N, CA and C atoms of all chains as a GROMACS GRO file, in nm:
protein
  606
    1UNK      N    1  16.578   8.756  -3.526
    1UNK     CA    2  16.735   8.827  -3.554
    1UNK      C    3  16.658   8.961  -3.579
    2UNK      N    4  16.602   9.009  -3.675
    2UNK     CA    5  16.588   9.161  -3.706
    2UNK      C    6  16.654   9.274  -3.605
    3UNK      N    7  16.625   9.256  -3.483
    3UNK     CA    8  16.656   9.377  -3.410
    3UNK      C    9  16.726   9.257  -3.276
    4UNK      N   10  16.705   9.115  -3.281
    4UNK     CA   11  16.766   9.107  -3.119
    4UNK      C   12  16.906   9.139  -3.092
    5UNK      N   13  17.010   9.123  -3.237
    5UNK     CA   14  17.143   9.199  -3.235
    5UNK      C   15  17.152   9.352  -3.208
    6UNK      N   16  17.062   9.420  -3.240
    6UNK     CA   17  17.105   9.578  -3.197
    6UNK      C   18  17.049   9.611  -3.031
    7UNK      N   19  16.949   9.551  -2.959
    7UNK     CA   20  16.923   9.517  -2.853
    7UNK      C   21  17.066   9.483  -2.764
    8UNK      N   22  17.101   9.335  -2.813
    8UNK     CA   23  17.226   9.276  -2.734
    8UNK      C   24  17.303   9.371  -2.762
    9UNK      N   25  17.333   9.410  -2.870
    9UNK     CA   26  17.455   9.480  -2.849
    9UNK      C   27  17.429   9.612  -2.766
   10UNK      N   28  17.305   9.713  -2.788
   10UNK     CA   29  17.315   9.829  -2.684
   10UNK      C   30  17.358   9.831  -2.545
   11UNK      N   31  17.237   9.668  -2.505
   11UNK     CA   32  17.266   9.710  -2.332
   11UNK      C   33  17.375   9.607  -2.306
   12UNK      N   34  17.512   9.531  -2.449
   12UNK     CA   35  17.633   9.543  -2.376
   12UNK      C   36  17.652   9.632  -2.368
   13UNK      N   37  17.676   9.724  -2.446
   13UNK     CA   38  17.779   9.847  -2.460
   13UNK      C   39  17.722   9.942  -2.296
   14UNK      N   40  17.597   9.913  -2.280
   14UNK     CA   41  17.551  10.031  -2.172
   14UNK      C   42  17.577   9.963  -2.070
   15UNK      N   43  17.611   9.827  -2.061
   15UNK     CA   44  17.665   9.772  -1.934
   15UNK      C   45  17.814   9.770  -1.932
   16UNK      N   46  17.890   9.767  -2.049
   16UNK     CA   47  18.035   9.811  -2.022
   16UNK      C   48  18.073   9.942  -1.968
   17UNK      N   49  17.956  10.014  -2.005
   17UNK     CA   50  17.971  10.188  -1.949
   17UNK      C   51  17.979  10.199  -1.840
   18UNK      N   52  17.837  10.116  -1.791
   18UNK     CA   53  17.824  10.156  -1.634
   18UNK      C   54  17.950  10.071  -1.541
   19UNK      N   55  17.988   9.920  -1.594
   19UNK     CA   56  18.076   9.886  -1.517
   19UNK      C   57  18.220   9.999  -1.537
   20UNK      N   58  18.267  10.101  -1.666
   20UNK     CA   59  18.374  10.184  -1.612
   20UNK      C   60  18.363  10.301  -1.542
   21UNK      N   61  18.235  10.328  -1.528
   21UNK     CA   62  18.228  10.454  -1.419
   21UNK      C   63  18.233  10.411  -1.312
   22UNK      N   64  18.181  10.246  -1.261
   22UNK     CA   65  18.194  10.230  -1.130
   22UNK      C   66  18.359  10.187  -1.112
   23UNK      N   67  18.431  10.180  -1.212
   23UNK     CA   68  18.565  10.159  -1.224
   23UNK      C   69  18.647  10.267  -1.199
   24UNK      N   70  18.628  10.428  -1.275
   24UNK     CA   71  18.642  10.551  -1.275
   24UNK      C   72  18.636  10.634  -1.100
   25UNK      N   73  18.484  10.570  -1.102
   25UNK     CA   74  18.496  10.664  -0.930
   25UNK      C   75  18.528  10.625  -0.835
   26UNK      N   76  18.621  10.449  -0.860
   26UNK     CA   77  18.649  10.379  -0.767
   26UNK      C   78  18.600  10.311  -0.679
   27UNK      N   79  18.453  10.262  -0.683
   27UNK     CA   80  18.404  10.176  -0.661
   27UNK      C   81  18.440  10.030  -0.686
   28UNK      N   82  18.496  10.033  -0.785
   28UNK     CA   83  18.538   9.886  -0.835
   28UNK      C   84  18.669   9.872  -0.863
   29UNK      N   85  18.729   9.750  -0.895
   29UNK     CA   86  18.850   9.720  -0.879
   29UNK      C   87  18.887   9.733  -1.057
   30UNK      N   88  18.960   9.706  -1.083
   30UNK     CA   89  19.025   9.679  -1.242
   30UNK      C   90  18.960   9.555  -1.314
   31UNK      N   91  18.926   9.484  -1.232
   31UNK     CA   92  18.841   9.364  -1.296
   31UNK      C   93  18.731   9.407  -1.341
   32UNK      N   94  18.631   9.499  -1.325
   32UNK     CA   95  18.493   9.546  -1.348
   32UNK      C   96  18.562   9.628  -1.480
   33UNK      N   97  18.684   9.705  -1.488
   33UNK     CA   98  18.727   9.746  -1.618
   33UNK      C   99  18.768   9.671  -1.743
   34UNK      N  100  18.816   9.551  -1.673
   34UNK     CA  101  18.863   9.501  -1.782
   34UNK      C  102  18.705   9.396  -1.883
   35UNK      N  103  18.594   9.421  -1.771
   35UNK     CA  104  18.513   9.324  -1.750
   35UNK      C  105  18.433   9.443  -1.882
   36UNK      N  106  18.442   9.570  -1.838
   36UNK     CA  107  18.347   9.686  -1.889
   36UNK      C  108  18.440   9.709  -2.036
   37UNK      N  109  18.525   9.709  -2.118
   37UNK     CA  110  18.634   9.673  -2.176
   37UNK      C  111  18.575   9.555  -2.303
   38UNK      N  112  18.534   9.424  -2.220
   38UNK     CA  113  18.491   9.352  -2.284
   38UNK      C  114  18.346   9.361  -2.341
   39UNK      N  115  18.308   9.354  -2.247
   39UNK     CA  116  18.158   9.445  -2.269
   39UNK      C  117  18.091   9.513  -2.377
   40UNK      N  118  18.199   9.673  -2.393
   40UNK     CA  119  18.152   9.714  -2.500
   40UNK      C  120  18.223   9.692  -2.624
   41UNK      N  121  18.332   9.646  -2.636
   41UNK     CA  122  18.401   9.541  -2.786
   41UNK      C  123  18.258   9.406  -2.831
   42UNK      N  124  18.214   9.378  -2.723
   42UNK     CA  125  18.090   9.255  -2.742
   42UNK      C  126  17.974   9.347  -2.784
   43UNK      N  127  17.949   9.433  -2.736
   43UNK     CA  128  17.870   9.462  -2.790
   43UNK      C  129  17.827   9.570  -2.902
   44UNK      N  130  17.936   9.652  -2.949
   44UNK     CA  131  17.996   9.692  -3.070
   44UNK      C  132  18.011   9.632  -3.190
   45UNK      N  133  18.046   9.555  -3.192
   45UNK     CA  134  18.060   9.372  -3.246
   45UNK      C  135  17.885   9.367  -3.292
   46UNK      N  136  17.810   9.325  -3.179
   46UNK     CA  137  17.661   9.295  -3.232
   46UNK      C  138  17.605   9.402  -3.312
   47UNK      N  139  17.632   9.479  -3.273
   47UNK     CA  140  17.569   9.599  -3.287
   47UNK      C  141  17.557   9.650  -3.472
   48UNK      N  142  17.716   9.647  -3.485
   48UNK     CA  143  17.766   9.665  -3.598
   48UNK      C  144  17.676   9.566  -3.725
   49UNK      N  145  17.712   9.425  -3.644
   49UNK     CA  146  17.614   9.316  -3.752
   49UNK      C  147  17.516   9.321  -3.726
   50UNK      N  148  17.414   9.383  -3.637
   50UNK     CA  149  17.291   9.411  -3.674
   50UNK      C  150  17.279   9.500  -3.739
   51UNK      N  151  17.331   9.662  -3.724
   51UNK     CA  152  17.325   9.726  -3.837
   51UNK      C  153  17.339   9.654  -3.990
   52UNK      N  154  17.438   9.589  -4.049
   52UNK     CA  155  17.491   9.511  -4.128
   52UNK      C  156  17.348   9.465  -4.205
   53UNK      N  157  17.278   9.360  -4.084
   53UNK     CA  158  17.197   9.266  -4.137
   53UNK      C  159  17.048   9.332  -4.165
   54UNK      N  160  17.011   9.450  -4.111
   54UNK     CA  161  16.943   9.516  -4.121
   54UNK      C  162  16.955   9.610  -4.226
   55UNK      N  163  17.077   9.678  -4.297
   55UNK     CA  164  17.073   9.758  -4.438
   55UNK      C  165  17.173   9.662  -4.558
   56UNK      N  166  17.192   9.579  -4.563
   56UNK     CA  167  17.264   9.474  -4.663
   56UNK      C  168  17.196   9.352  -4.674
   57UNK      N  169  17.071   9.334  -4.814
   57UNK     CA  170  16.996   9.220  -4.772
   57UNK      C  171  17.102   9.088  -4.840
   58UNK      N  172  17.178   9.108  -4.921
   58UNK     CA  173  17.284   8.997  -4.950
   58UNK      C  174  17.316   8.941  -4.850
   59UNK      N  175  17.384   8.985  -4.694
   59UNK     CA  176  17.447   8.993  -4.579
   59UNK      C  177  17.308   8.891  -4.516
   60UNK      N  178  17.199   8.917  -4.573
   60UNK     CA  179  17.093   8.917  -4.446
   60UNK      C  180  17.011   8.753  -4.502
   61UNK      N  181  17.000   8.753  -4.619
   61UNK     CA  182  17.045   8.616  -4.717
   61UNK      C  183  17.099   8.481  -4.643
   62UNK      N  184  17.277   8.552  -4.664
   62UNK     CA  185  17.331   8.413  -4.630
   62UNK      C  186  17.315   8.433  -4.479
   63UNK      N  187  17.315   8.554  -4.435
   63UNK     CA  188  17.289   8.491  -4.247
   63UNK      C  189  17.191   8.349  -4.239
   64UNK      N  190  17.108   8.436  -4.307
   64UNK     CA  191  16.942   8.353  -4.254
   64UNK      C  192  16.970   8.237  -4.304
   65UNK      N  193  17.016   8.217  -4.434
   65UNK     CA  194  17.058   8.041  -4.509
   65UNK      C  195  17.155   7.979  -4.378
   66UNK      N  196  17.257   8.049  -4.371
   66UNK     CA  197  17.396   8.013  -4.317
   66UNK      C  198  17.301   7.926  -4.189
   67UNK      N  199  17.231   8.003  -4.076
   67UNK     CA  200  17.189   7.976  -3.922
   67UNK      C  201  17.083   7.889  -3.951
   68UNK      N  202  16.972   7.869  -4.071
   68UNK     CA  203  16.857   7.813  -4.044
   68UNK      C  204  16.929   7.660  -4.084
   69UNK      N  205  17.006   7.683  -4.199
   69UNK     CA  206  17.099   7.537  -4.231
   69UNK      C  207  17.057   7.413  -4.136
   70UNK      N  208  17.009   7.333  -4.184
   70UNK     CA  209  16.987   7.178  -4.083
   70UNK      C  210  17.119   7.122  -4.067
   71UNK      N  211  17.227   7.172  -4.197
   71UNK     CA  212  17.355   7.102  -4.160
   71UNK      C  213  17.428   7.122  -4.064
   72UNK      N  214  17.481   7.294  -4.073
   72UNK     CA  215  17.498   7.338  -3.973
   72UNK      C  216  17.481   7.358  -3.887
   73UNK      N  217  17.343   7.319  -3.797
   73UNK     CA  218  17.280   7.312  -3.683
   73UNK      C  219  17.324   7.178  -3.646
   74UNK      N  220  17.304   7.056  -3.733
   74UNK     CA  221  17.419   6.914  -3.703
   74UNK      C  222  17.558   6.912  -3.633
   75UNK      N  223  17.628   7.031  -3.746
   75UNK     CA  224  17.773   7.049  -3.713
   75UNK      C  225  17.773   7.104  -3.560
   76UNK      N  226  17.715   7.151  -3.508
   76UNK     CA  227  17.706   7.280  -3.431
   76UNK      C  228  17.713   7.161  -3.328
   77UNK      N  229  17.583   7.110  -3.334
   77UNK     CA  230  17.561   7.020  -3.190
   77UNK      C  231  17.617   6.915  -3.213
   78UNK      N  232  17.758   6.811  -3.275
   78UNK     CA  233  17.787   6.728  -3.288
   78UNK      C  234  17.930   6.822  -3.212
   79UNK      N  235  17.951   6.938  -3.244
   79UNK     CA  236  18.046   7.009  -3.204
   79UNK      C  237  18.042   7.036  -3.054
   80UNK      N  238  17.945   7.018  -3.006
   80UNK     CA  239  17.910   7.083  -2.846
   80UNK      C  240  17.912   6.955  -2.797
   81UNK      N  241  17.869   6.848  -2.842
   81UNK     CA  242  17.867   6.693  -2.783
   81UNK      C  243  18.048   6.671  -2.758
   82UNK      N  244  18.122   6.707  -2.891
   82UNK     CA  245  18.239   6.656  -2.895
   82UNK      C  246  18.307   6.750  -2.764
   83UNK      N  247  18.303   6.858  -2.765
   83UNK     CA  248  18.326   6.965  -2.689
   83UNK      C  249  18.327   6.908  -2.523
   84UNK      N  250  18.201   6.824  -2.491
   84UNK     CA  251  18.169   6.781  -2.360
   84UNK      C  252  18.246   6.694  -2.303
   85UNK      N  253  18.286   6.617  -2.387
   85UNK     CA  254  18.350   6.456  -2.370
   85UNK      C  255  18.512   6.472  -2.414
   86UNK      N  256  18.545   6.618  -2.457
   86UNK     CA  257  18.704   6.642  -2.423
   86UNK      C  258  18.699   6.696  -2.313
   87UNK      N  259  18.598   6.809  -2.254
   87UNK     CA  260  18.626   6.881  -2.114
   87UNK      C  261  18.624   6.716  -2.030
   88UNK      N  262  18.562   6.658  -2.007
   88UNK     CA  263  18.516   6.555  -1.919
   88UNK      C  264  18.696   6.438  -1.929
   89UNK      N  265  18.742   6.434  -2.022
   89UNK     CA  266  18.914   6.395  -2.034
   89UNK      C  267  18.960   6.483  -1.970
   90UNK      N  268  19.018   6.673  -2.005
   90UNK     CA  269  19.071   6.697  -2.013
   90UNK      C  270  19.050   6.729  -1.825
   91UNK      N  271  18.959   6.781  -1.773
   91UNK     CA  272  18.957   6.782  -1.636
   91UNK      C  273  18.944   6.658  -1.593
   92UNK      N  274  18.946   6.516  -1.625
   92UNK     CA  275  19.022   6.409  -1.534
   92UNK      C  276  19.136   6.393  -1.528
   93UNK      N  277  19.206   6.475  -1.618
   93UNK     CA  278  19.348   6.451  -1.648
   93UNK      C  279  19.429   6.547  -1.578
   94UNK      N  280  19.324   6.662  -1.571
   94UNK     CA  281  19.416   6.780  -1.445
   94UNK      C  282  19.412   6.787  -1.300
   95UNK      N  283  19.255   6.661  -1.311
   95UNK     CA  284  19.244   6.595  -1.161
   95UNK      C  285  19.335   6.539  -1.099
   96UNK      N  286  19.402   6.446  -1.189
   96UNK     CA  287  19.469   6.344  -1.132
   96UNK      C  288  19.600   6.431  -1.158
   97UNK      N  289  19.648   6.473  -1.257
   97UNK     CA  290  19.807   6.544  -1.304
   97UNK      C  291  19.816   6.694  -1.187
   98UNK      N  292  19.715   6.784  -1.145
   98UNK     CA  293  19.734   6.893  -1.014
   98UNK      C  294  19.757   6.725  -0.920
   99UNK      N  295  19.722   6.686  -0.880
   99UNK     CA  296  19.676   6.619  -0.739
   99UNK      C  297  19.852   6.559  -0.781
  100UNK      N  298  19.885   6.498  -0.852
  100UNK     CA  299  20.030   6.463  -0.853
  100UNK      C  300  20.171   6.575  -0.832
  101UNK      N  301  20.152   6.618  -0.861
  101UNK     CA  302  20.215   6.777  -0.932
  101UNK      C  303  20.179   6.862  -0.758
  102UNK      N  304  20.127   6.810  -0.618
  102UNK     CA  305  20.120   6.873  -0.528
  102UNK      C  306  20.019   7.033  -0.544
  103UNK      N  307  19.993   7.037  -0.638
  103UNK     CA  308  19.809   7.161  -0.668
  103UNK      C  309  19.747   7.089  -0.610
  104UNK      N  310  19.710   7.064  -0.458
  104UNK     CA  311  19.603   7.000  -0.416
  104UNK      C  312  19.455   7.053  -0.455
  105UNK      N  313  19.462   7.240  -0.477
  105UNK     CA  314  19.308   7.300  -0.429
  105UNK      C  315  19.304   7.306  -0.671
  106UNK      N  316  19.425   7.290  -0.687
  106UNK     CA  317  19.388   7.320  -0.851
  106UNK      C  318  19.303   7.181  -0.877
  107UNK      N  319  19.357   7.067  -0.790
  107UNK     CA  320  19.283   6.931  -0.880
  107UNK      C  321  19.171   6.930  -0.794
  108UNK      N  322  19.119   7.011  -0.680
  108UNK     CA  323  19.012   6.977  -0.627
  108UNK      C  324  18.878   7.029  -0.730
  109UNK      N  325  18.948   7.163  -0.739
  109UNK     CA  326  18.837   7.316  -0.843
  109UNK      C  327  18.817   7.211  -0.969
  110UNK      N  328  18.938   7.135  -1.032
  110UNK     CA  329  18.886   7.050  -1.181
  110UNK      C  330  18.805   6.971  -1.108
  111UNK      N  331  18.821   6.886  -0.988
  111UNK     CA  332  18.690   6.796  -0.977
  111UNK      C  333  18.531   6.860  -1.019
  112UNK      N  334  18.552   6.930  -0.908
  112UNK     CA  335  18.384   7.020  -0.878
  112UNK      C  336  18.393   7.047  -1.032
  113UNK      N  337  18.442   7.063  -1.142
  113UNK     CA  338  18.403   7.139  -1.245
  113UNK      C  339  18.383   7.036  -1.362
  114UNK      N  340  18.427   6.928  -1.319
  114UNK     CA  341  18.399   6.740  -1.358
  114UNK      C  342  18.246   6.731  -1.298
  115UNK      N  343  18.309   6.741  -1.222
  115UNK     CA  344  18.092   6.703  -1.135
  115UNK      C  345  18.014   6.774  -1.180
  116UNK      N  346  18.043   6.902  -1.198
  116UNK     CA  347  17.929   7.018  -1.261
  116UNK      C  348  17.853   6.972  -1.411
  117UNK      N  349  17.951   6.962  -1.449
  117UNK     CA  350  17.938   6.867  -1.608
  117UNK      C  351  17.804   6.766  -1.588
  118UNK      N  352  17.905   6.674  -1.569
  118UNK     CA  353  17.803   6.536  -1.503
  118UNK      C  354  17.718   6.554  -1.489
  119UNK      N  355  17.683   6.654  -1.425
  119UNK     CA  356  17.493   6.673  -1.290
  119UNK      C  357  17.469   6.776  -1.404
  120UNK      N  358  17.517   6.855  -1.462
  120UNK     CA  359  17.460   6.889  -1.595
  120UNK      C  360  17.363   6.837  -1.744
  121UNK      N  361  17.465   6.718  -1.737
  121UNK     CA  362  17.417   6.628  -1.842
  121UNK      C  363  17.337   6.568  -1.773
  122UNK      N  364  17.309   6.506  -1.688
  122UNK     CA  365  17.204   6.404  -1.629
  122UNK      C  366  17.082   6.497  -1.622
  123UNK      N  367  17.091   6.582  -1.573
  123UNK     CA  368  16.982   6.692  -1.551
  123UNK      C  369  16.914   6.709  -1.699
  124UNK      N  370  16.964   6.785  -1.793
  124UNK     CA  371  17.023   6.765  -1.926
  124UNK      C  372  16.937   6.645  -2.001
  125UNK      N  373  16.968   6.570  -2.021
  125UNK     CA  374  16.914   6.400  -2.038
  125UNK      C  375  16.800   6.405  -2.003
  126UNK      N  376  16.744   6.383  -1.866
  126UNK     CA  377  16.663   6.364  -1.758
  126UNK      C  378  16.545   6.391  -1.868
  127UNK      N  379  16.562   6.579  -1.840
  127UNK     CA  380  16.455   6.689  -1.894
  127UNK      C  381  16.424   6.633  -2.069
  128UNK      N  382  16.570   6.619  -2.124
  128UNK     CA  383  16.523   6.562  -2.292
  128UNK      C  384  16.449   6.412  -2.322
  129UNK      N  385  16.479   6.341  -2.181
  129UNK     CA  386  16.379   6.193  -2.240
  129UNK      C  387  16.297   6.230  -2.244
  130UNK      N  388  16.224   6.313  -2.126
  130UNK     CA  389  16.062   6.331  -2.092
  130UNK      C  390  16.020   6.378  -2.195
  131UNK      N  391  16.098   6.453  -2.278
  131UNK     CA  392  16.055   6.569  -2.351
  131UNK      C  393  16.017   6.431  -2.522
  132UNK      N  394  16.068   6.373  -2.556
  132UNK     CA  395  16.104   6.299  -2.650
  132UNK      C  396  16.081   6.171  -2.606
  133UNK      N  397  17.354   5.676  -4.644
  133UNK     CA  398  17.268   5.674  -4.739
  133UNK      C  399  17.278   5.772  -4.890
  134UNK      N  400  17.297   5.681  -4.964
  134UNK     CA  401  17.290   5.657  -5.131
  134UNK      C  402  17.222   5.764  -5.162
  135UNK      N  403  17.196   5.878  -5.248
  135UNK     CA  404  17.099   5.922  -5.288
  135UNK      C  405  17.135   5.950  -5.481
  136UNK      N  406  17.028   6.022  -5.534
  136UNK     CA  407  17.062   6.057  -5.681
  136UNK      C  408  17.001   6.186  -5.693
  137UNK      N  409  17.070   6.200  -5.667
  137UNK     CA  410  17.014   6.383  -5.642
  137UNK      C  411  17.081   6.462  -5.733
  138UNK      N  412  17.244   6.446  -5.707
  138UNK     CA  413  17.326   6.497  -5.847
  138UNK      C  414  17.258   6.498  -6.001
  139UNK      N  415  17.253   6.345  -5.952
  139UNK     CA  416  17.218   6.274  -6.098
  139UNK      C  417  17.048   6.349  -6.113
  140UNK      N  418  16.952   6.385  -6.036
  140UNK     CA  419  16.837   6.401  -6.087
  140UNK      C  420  16.831   6.596  -6.152
  141UNK      N  421  16.910   6.643  -6.011
  141UNK     CA  422  16.935   6.761  -6.102
  141UNK      C  423  17.047   6.823  -6.170
  142UNK      N  424  17.130   6.708  -6.243
  142UNK     CA  425  17.197   6.824  -6.336
  142UNK      C  426  17.152   6.753  -6.483
  143UNK      N  427  17.042   6.647  -6.427
  143UNK     CA  428  16.952   6.617  -6.578
  143UNK      C  429  16.812   6.714  -6.624
  144UNK      N  430  16.784   6.777  -6.490
  144UNK     CA  431  16.692   6.908  -6.494
  144UNK      C  432  16.798   7.022  -6.531
  145UNK      N  433  16.890   7.013  -6.542
  145UNK     CA  434  16.994   7.120  -6.567
  145UNK      C  435  16.947   7.227  -6.452
  146UNK      N  436  16.956   7.210  -6.344
  146UNK     CA  437  16.960   7.312  -6.216
  146UNK      C  438  17.104   7.267  -6.143
  147UNK      N  439  17.150   7.461  -6.138
  147UNK     CA  440  17.282   7.475  -6.077
  147UNK      C  441  17.233   7.427  -5.924
  148UNK      N  442  17.385   7.389  -5.819
  148UNK     CA  443  17.369   7.350  -5.759
  148UNK      C  444  17.306   7.488  -5.620
  149UNK      N  445  17.388   7.557  -5.623
  149UNK     CA  446  17.374   7.717  -5.615
  149UNK      C  447  17.216   7.728  -5.606
  150UNK      N  448  17.166   7.714  -5.722
  150UNK     CA  449  17.068   7.742  -5.733
  150UNK      C  450  16.900   7.631  -5.606
  151UNK      N  451  16.994   7.552  -5.644
  151UNK     CA  452  16.891   7.421  -5.590
  151UNK      C  453  16.900   7.450  -5.475
  152UNK      N  454  17.002   7.449  -5.360
  152UNK     CA  455  17.012   7.541  -5.253
  152UNK      C  456  16.965   7.632  -5.196
  153UNK      N  457  16.896   7.744  -5.316
  153UNK     CA  458  16.877   7.869  -5.291
  153UNK      C  459  16.701   7.771  -5.289
  154UNK      N  460  16.633   7.676  -5.342
  154UNK     CA  461  16.484   7.678  -5.381
  154UNK      C  462  16.483   7.642  -5.202
  155UNK      N  463  16.571   7.543  -5.164
  155UNK     CA  464  16.569   7.432  -5.066
  155UNK      C  465  16.567   7.514  -4.914
  156UNK      N  466  16.641   7.595  -4.926
  156UNK     CA  467  16.673   7.691  -4.809
  156UNK      C  468  16.786   7.661  -4.729
  157UNK      N  469  16.853   7.577  -4.776
  157UNK     CA  470  17.038   7.549  -4.723
  157UNK      C  471  17.104   7.560  -4.762
  158UNK      N  472  17.243   7.598  -4.758
  158UNK     CA  473  17.349   7.616  -4.794
  158UNK      C  474  17.405   7.513  -4.915
  159UNK      N  475  17.502   7.574  -5.016
  159UNK     CA  476  17.534   7.505  -5.088
  159UNK      C  477  17.611   7.413  -5.055
  160UNK      N  478  17.691   7.448  -4.933
  160UNK     CA  479  17.736   7.320  -4.884
  160UNK      C  480  17.722   7.188  -4.837
  161UNK      N  481  17.588   7.223  -4.796
  161UNK     CA  482  17.453   7.137  -4.726
  161UNK      C  483  17.411   7.016  -4.871
  162UNK      N  484  17.399   7.066  -5.016
  162UNK     CA  485  17.364   7.013  -5.132
  162UNK      C  486  17.505   6.914  -5.107
  163UNK      N  487  17.612   7.009  -5.159
  163UNK     CA  488  17.737   6.957  -5.183
  163UNK      C  489  17.754   6.802  -5.094
  164UNK      N  490  17.758   6.827  -5.002
  164UNK     CA  491  17.719   6.689  -4.888
  164UNK      C  492  17.642   6.556  -4.898
  165UNK      N  493  17.531   6.627  -4.909
  165UNK     CA  494  17.435   6.536  -4.939
  165UNK      C  495  17.443   6.483  -5.111
  166UNK      N  496  17.481   6.509  -5.182
  166UNK     CA  497  17.544   6.420  -5.339
  166UNK      C  498  17.625   6.336  -5.303
  167UNK      N  499  17.740   6.438  -5.234
  167UNK     CA  500  17.861   6.315  -5.170
  167UNK      C  501  17.867   6.241  -5.097
  168UNK      N  502  17.713   6.245  -5.052
  168UNK     CA  503  17.687   6.105  -4.919
  168UNK      C  504  17.726   6.105  -4.791
  169UNK      N  505  17.780   6.280  -4.778
  169UNK     CA  506  17.849   6.319  -4.637
  169UNK      C  507  17.761   6.310  -4.544
  170UNK      N  508  17.671   6.329  -4.576
  170UNK     CA  509  17.573   6.433  -4.478
  170UNK      C  510  17.412   6.353  -4.526
  171UNK      N  511  17.390   6.282  -4.437
  171UNK     CA  512  17.205   6.261  -4.416
  171UNK      C  513  17.105   6.363  -4.386
  172UNK      N  514  17.051   6.375  -4.537
  172UNK     CA  515  16.917   6.468  -4.475
  172UNK      C  516  16.854   6.465  -4.350
  173UNK      N  517  16.796   6.525  -4.347
  173UNK     CA  518  16.668   6.525  -4.193
  173UNK      C  519  16.529   6.510  -4.284
  174UNK      N  520  16.410   6.425  -4.223
  174UNK     CA  521  16.313   6.403  -4.302
  174UNK      C  522  16.232   6.471  -4.384
  175UNK      N  523  16.238   6.583  -4.331
  175UNK     CA  524  16.176   6.689  -4.356
  175UNK      C  525  16.287   6.752  -4.476
  176UNK      N  526  16.380   6.764  -4.457
  176UNK     CA  527  16.462   6.793  -4.634
  176UNK      C  528  16.463   6.689  -4.719
  177UNK      N  529  16.442   6.597  -4.692
  177UNK     CA  530  16.465   6.490  -4.790
  177UNK      C  531  16.304   6.476  -4.842
  178UNK      N  532  16.182   6.464  -4.790
  178UNK     CA  533  16.087   6.512  -4.812
  178UNK      C  534  16.070   6.670  -4.925
  179UNK      N  535  16.119   6.729  -4.873
  179UNK     CA  536  16.107   6.857  -4.938
  179UNK      C  537  16.206   6.855  -5.091
  180UNK      N  538  16.295   6.806  -5.111
  180UNK     CA  539  16.399   6.785  -5.224
  180UNK      C  540  16.289   6.658  -5.307
  181UNK      N  541  16.219   6.569  -5.239
  181UNK     CA  542  16.159   6.474  -5.317
  181UNK      C  543  16.005   6.580  -5.369
  182UNK      N  544  15.958   6.619  -5.288
  182UNK     CA  545  15.874   6.676  -5.346
  182UNK      C  546  15.920   6.775  -5.483
  183UNK      N  547  16.018   6.824  -5.417
  183UNK     CA  548  16.080   6.925  -5.548
  183UNK      C  549  16.115   6.887  -5.718
  184UNK      N  550  16.163   6.740  -5.686
  184UNK     CA  551  16.195   6.650  -5.809
  184UNK      C  552  16.062   6.601  -5.831
  185UNK      N  553  15.956   6.593  -5.820
  185UNK     CA  554  15.816   6.582  -5.815
  185UNK      C  555  15.877   6.376  -5.789
  186UNK      N  556  15.864   6.361  -5.736
  186UNK     CA  557  15.948   6.192  -5.709
  186UNK      C  558  15.900   6.167  -5.532
  187UNK      N  559  15.884   6.029  -5.574
  187UNK     CA  560  15.918   6.001  -5.391
  187UNK      C  561  16.048   5.997  -5.318
  188UNK      N  562  16.041   5.987  -5.225
  188UNK     CA  563  16.198   5.974  -5.090
  188UNK      C  564  16.255   5.842  -5.167
  189UNK      N  565  16.174   5.755  -5.156
  189UNK     CA  566  16.255   5.608  -5.228
  189UNK      C  567  16.320   5.668  -5.351
  190UNK      N  568  16.248   5.717  -5.456
  190UNK     CA  569  16.283   5.743  -5.552
  190UNK      C  570  16.447   5.830  -5.563
  191UNK      N  571  16.447   5.910  -5.474
  191UNK     CA  572  16.560   6.040  -5.474
  191UNK      C  573  16.681   5.911  -5.392
  192UNK      N  574  16.632   5.862  -5.249
  192UNK     CA  575  16.712   5.815  -5.125
  192UNK      C  576  16.726   5.634  -5.145
  193UNK      N  577  16.836   5.621  -5.145
  193UNK     CA  578  16.801   5.465  -5.214
  193UNK      C  579  16.862   5.390  -5.085
  194UNK      N  580  16.752   5.334  -5.016
  194UNK     CA  581  16.774   5.272  -4.893
  194UNK      C  582  16.861   5.153  -4.897
  195UNK      N  583  16.940   5.105  -4.849
  195UNK     CA  584  17.078   4.984  -4.852
  195UNK      C  585  17.091   4.925  -4.680
  196UNK      N  586  17.059   4.821  -4.724
  196UNK     CA  587  17.039   4.705  -4.530
  196UNK      C  588  17.214   4.706  -4.475
  197UNK      N  589  17.331   4.807  -4.545
  197UNK     CA  590  17.486   4.802  -4.496
  197UNK      C  591  17.446   4.939  -4.400
  198UNK      N  592  17.384   5.031  -4.464
  198UNK     CA  593  17.376   5.193  -4.406
  198UNK      C  594  17.304   5.196  -4.265
  199UNK      N  595  17.164   5.067  -4.252
  199UNK     CA  596  17.116   5.008  -4.119
  199UNK      C  597  17.192   5.002  -4.013
  200UNK      N  598  17.293   4.834  -4.087
  200UNK     CA  599  17.358   4.804  -4.036
  200UNK      C  600  17.477   4.892  -3.922
  201UNK      N  601  17.502   4.975  -4.000
  201UNK     CA  602  17.609   5.051  -3.963
  201UNK      C  603  17.575   5.155  -3.824
  202UNK      N  604  17.462   5.148  -3.813
  202UNK     CA  605  17.410   5.291  -3.741
  202UNK      C  606  17.414   5.224  -3.591
   0.00000   0.00000   0.00000
């Protein structure tokens, strides 16, 4: 972690500035300006936390304990698992809901998202089964 | 799984926060362990037992019911 956040922060800000330059020179539209703003903001937060981590020993100790804590990792894995299940149910409901209300393209998009998640799950399961 | 962490820790006069620091986990994790809300990994269980100079079986109480719940 020591310098990872600083590097991520600097890269984020640099990419954000690049997006802004592309927008202001007229080569890209407002999407890239908004993206640039987001990247600069996220990069600045990463940079601030990275500097705080390097300078504040108390914060560093708490951060390291929290990130290495096995219960926190367990909770994080559980939260990802719940998110996956919830996403499947929400997507399935959206496929049917959009179809019934006549939004066929949104229904199709939801079904693609659902299929993609299931495909990622199957690949992950296959890889992890070989590993463990 | 039930355990005797709180009982042993208190008998040795160790604060939850200090114990957490020694084990390299958060205070909340120790609290959850003591309340039986969270079961530790084998590594943490071993670390705790070794810290108390006891065996894992002396600290963690195996219950057939826990096995059936899994």
